[in-house]
RODO-2510 file (C-alpha; in nm, 4 decimals, decimal comma):
residues 143
     n   res          X          Y          Z
     1     m    28,6757    22,2977    23,2140
     2     i    28,3405    22,3559    23,0465
     3     t    28,1864    22,7166    22,9955
     4     n    27,8375    22,7911    22,8940
     5     r    27,7336    23,1447    22,7921
     6     t    27,3702    23,2345    22,7804
     7     a    27,1927    23,5754    22,7291
     8     a    27,0277    23,6958    23,0433
     9     p    26,7282    23,9554    23,0416
    10     g    26,8450    24,3142    23,0124
    11     g    27,1442    24,2284    22,7762
    12     a    27,3566    24,0738    23,0404
    13     t    27,5523    23,7632    22,9799
    14     r    27,5259    23,4659    23,2253
    15     v    27,8453    23,2527    23,2327
    16     a    27,8404    22,9209    23,3838
    17     t    28,1550    22,7245    23,4490
    18     s    28,1873    22,3538    23,5272
    19     h    28,5110    22,1687    23,6013
    20     s    28,3443    21,8309    23,5458
    21     t    28,4425    21,6495    23,2311
    22     h    28,1543    21,3936    23,2615
    23     r    28,3817    21,1059    23,2517
    24     l    28,2250    20,7748    23,2420
    25     a    28,3022    20,5476    23,5433
    26     t    28,5594    20,2816    23,4470
    27     i    28,4546    19,9406    23,5715
    28     r    28,7433    19,6800    23,5775
    29     p    28,6240    19,3293    23,6409
    30     s    28,8492    19,1008    23,8304
    31     r    29,0675    18,8572    23,6600
    32     r    28,8713    18,5775    23,7965
    33     a    28,5345    18,7208    23,6619
    34     l    28,6993    18,7632    23,3129
    35     l    28,8252    18,4110    23,3164
    36     a    28,5059    18,2661    23,4347
    37     g    28,3053    18,4684    23,1760
    38     g    28,5385    18,3585    22,8987
    39     a    28,5377    18,0173    22,9996
    40     a    28,1324    17,9961    23,0138
    41     t    28,1304    18,1531    22,6834
    42     a    28,3751    17,8937    22,5192
    43     v    28,1896    17,6175    22,6955
    44     g    27,8589    17,7528    22,5528
    45     l    28,0231    17,7665    22,2122
    46     a    28,1337    17,4132    22,2462
    47     l    27,8094    17,2977    22,3583
    48     a    27,6402    17,4612    22,0565
    49     a    27,8875    17,2764    21,8358
    50     c    27,7767    16,9704    21,9854
    51     g    27,4093    17,0022    21,9256
    52     s    27,2594    16,7418    21,7168
    53     g    27,1379    16,8442    21,3747
    54     s    26,8090    16,7379    21,2152
    55     g    26,9866    16,5054    20,9740
    56     g    27,1460    16,1764    21,0558
    57     s    26,9943    15,8405    21,2081
    58     g    26,8051    16,0227    21,5059
    59     a    27,0518    15,8860    21,7702
    60     n    27,1680    16,1212    22,0523
    61     s    27,5007    16,2650    21,9615
    62     t    27,6185    16,2917    22,3195
    63     a    27,5830    15,9131    22,3769
    64     s    27,8956    15,8280    22,1675
    65     g    28,1180    16,0832    22,3315
    66     g    28,4183    16,2375    22,1267
    67     t    28,6235    16,5346    22,1429
    68     v    28,5246    16,8999    22,1056
    69     t    28,8029    17,1390    22,0014
    70     v    28,7631    17,5108    22,0773
    71     v    29,0242    17,7176    21,8799
    72     t    29,1250    18,0184    22,0866
    73     y    29,4047    18,2644    22,1488
    74     d    29,7327    18,1723    22,3399
    75     s    29,6567    18,3445    22,6669
    76     f    29,3124    18,1894    22,6997
    77     d    29,2820    17,9902    23,0230
    78     m    28,9902    17,7765    23,1463
    79     p    28,9556    17,6452    23,5041
    80     d    29,0198    17,2567    23,5242
    81     e    28,7164    17,2300    23,7333
    82     l    28,4963    17,3914    23,4434
    83     v    28,6515    17,1580    23,1944
    84     a    28,5789    16,8467    23,4217
    85     a    28,2132    16,9708    23,4699
    86     f    28,1640    16,9946    23,0896
    87     e    28,3157    16,6618    23,0348
    88     a    28,1060    16,5078    23,2894
    89     d    27,7879    16,6665    23,1700
    90     t    27,8311    16,5952    22,8110
    91     g    28,0476    16,2926    22,7772
    92     y    28,2665    16,4716    22,5463
    93     t    28,6424    16,5552    22,5872
    94     l    28,7170    16,9284    22,5775
    95     e    29,0394    17,0311    22,3894
    96     i    29,1587    17,3890    22,3876
    97     a    29,3750    17,4618    22,0659
    98     r    29,5638    17,7747    22,1179
    99     s    29,6549    17,9550    21,8008
   100     g    29,8324    18,2727    21,8488
   101     d    29,6675    18,6163    21,9118
   102     g    29,3150    18,7147    21,7912
   103     g    29,4420    18,7961    21,4447
   104     e    29,6403    18,4756    21,4105
   105     v    29,3545    18,2880    21,4987
   106     a    29,1302    18,4590    21,2542
   107     n    29,3934    18,4086    20,9732
   108     k    29,4536    18,0501    21,0458
   109     l    29,0675    17,9949    21,0480
   110     i    29,0254    18,1618    20,7192
   111     l    29,3283    17,9658    20,5637
   112     t    29,2019    17,6332    20,6868
   113     k    28,8360    17,6717    20,6464
   114     d    28,8295    17,3674    20,4201
   115     a    28,9959    17,1722    20,6941
   116     p    28,8785    17,3189    21,0290
   117     l    29,1105    17,3495    21,3052
   118     g    28,8212    17,2761    21,5531
   119     d    28,4522    17,2685    21,6398
   120     a    28,4181    17,6195    21,7911
   121     v    28,6097    17,9320    21,8125
   122     f    28,6445    18,1689    22,0986
   123     g    28,8248    18,5146    22,1217
   124     i    28,7653    18,6911    21,7868
   125     n    28,6965    19,0667    21,7925
   126     n    28,4332    19,2308    21,5929
   127     t    28,6769    19,3392    21,3076
   128     m    28,8089    18,9848    21,2730
   129     a    28,4664    18,8164    21,3121
   130     s    28,3389    19,0322    21,0016
   131     r    28,6350    18,8865    20,7839
   132     i    28,5691    18,5222    20,9133
   133     l    28,1971    18,5562    20,8294
   134     a    28,2687    18,7281    20,4932
   135     e    28,4944    18,4256    20,3950
   136     g    28,2232    18,1798    20,5102
   137     v    28,4382    18,0202    20,7871
   138     i    28,1577    18,0030    21,0409
   139     d    27,8298    17,8258    20,9493
   140     t    27,5511    18,0871    21,0507
   141     d    27,2507    17,8518    20,9463
   142     t    27,0520    17,7028    21,2134
   143     a    26,8986    17,3511    21,1823
***
């Protein structure tokens, strides 16, 4: 309950009481929406990792195929249809490397930064991301 007291003309006190606590509405996306959003983000990261840099012979990097590995947490799940679409569109094979919870993923990335576990990462929260960036695990330079 919220009480607001204000002075009224003539020395009286005006009291306004409200039972509203101004709670924010809780929006709960469906499991399917969360999975689709997570999968789209992971594929986007994988695609960003596949982009051809300015160095090299100038050949199209997608022509040769290969494997793109996304390092993520254990409970991450990507629909098979999305994996198939990624592989058909890019010519790359998509591999999901599950490496524990978010904290474990961050620690493994830091400990193996000189021998990376994958091409992209998904599922790191802001606290862990700051540690990863501070350790120079993720290349933030753009070509």
